[in-house]
C-alpha positions in Angstrom: 28.4 -16.4 -23.0 29.5 -18.8 -20.3 27.7 -19.6 -17.1 30.6 -18.3 -15.0 30.1 -14.7 -16.2 27.9 -12.6 -14.1 26.0 -9.5 -15.3 27.2 -6.2 -13.8 23.6 -5.4 -12.7 23.1 -8.8 -11.0 26.5 -8.5 -9.3 25.7 -5.0 -8.0 22.3 -6.1 -6.8 23.7 -9.1 -4.9 26.3 -6.8 -3.3 23.6 -4.4 -2.1 21.5 -7.3 -0.7 24.5 -8.5 1.3 25.2 -5.0 2.6 21.6 -4.7 3.8 21.9 -8.1 5.5 25.0 -6.9 7.3 23.4 -3.6 8.2 25.9 -1.5 6.3 23.2 -0.1 4.0 19.9 1.3 5.3 17.0 -0.9 4.3 13.9 0.4 2.5 11.7 2.4 5.0 8.3 0.7 5.7 5.3 2.4 4.2 3.4 4.2 6.9 -0.4 4.3 7.0 -2.4 6.4 9.4 -4.7 3.5 10.0 -1.8 1.2 11.0 0.4 3.7 12.9 -2.5 5.2 14.9 -4.7 3.1 17.2 -8.5 3.9 17.2 -9.8 5.8 20.2 -10.9 3.6 23.2 -14.4 5.1 23.0 -15.1 3.4 19.7 -13.9 0.0 20.9 -15.5 -0.1 24.3 -19.3 -0.6 24.4 -21.3 2.2 25.9 -23.3 1.1 28.9 -26.0 3.6 30.1 
């Protein structure tokens, strides 16, 4: 085993990373959370003044 040889898996992974960097391959979609995507109602954030 010499240092110049690259494992097929590593070569494939590096190629995929470069594709994502160039925008040819769609990146992993972000995980959506209802608490993050939806803002709380203004009634809960604004103090109630009688």
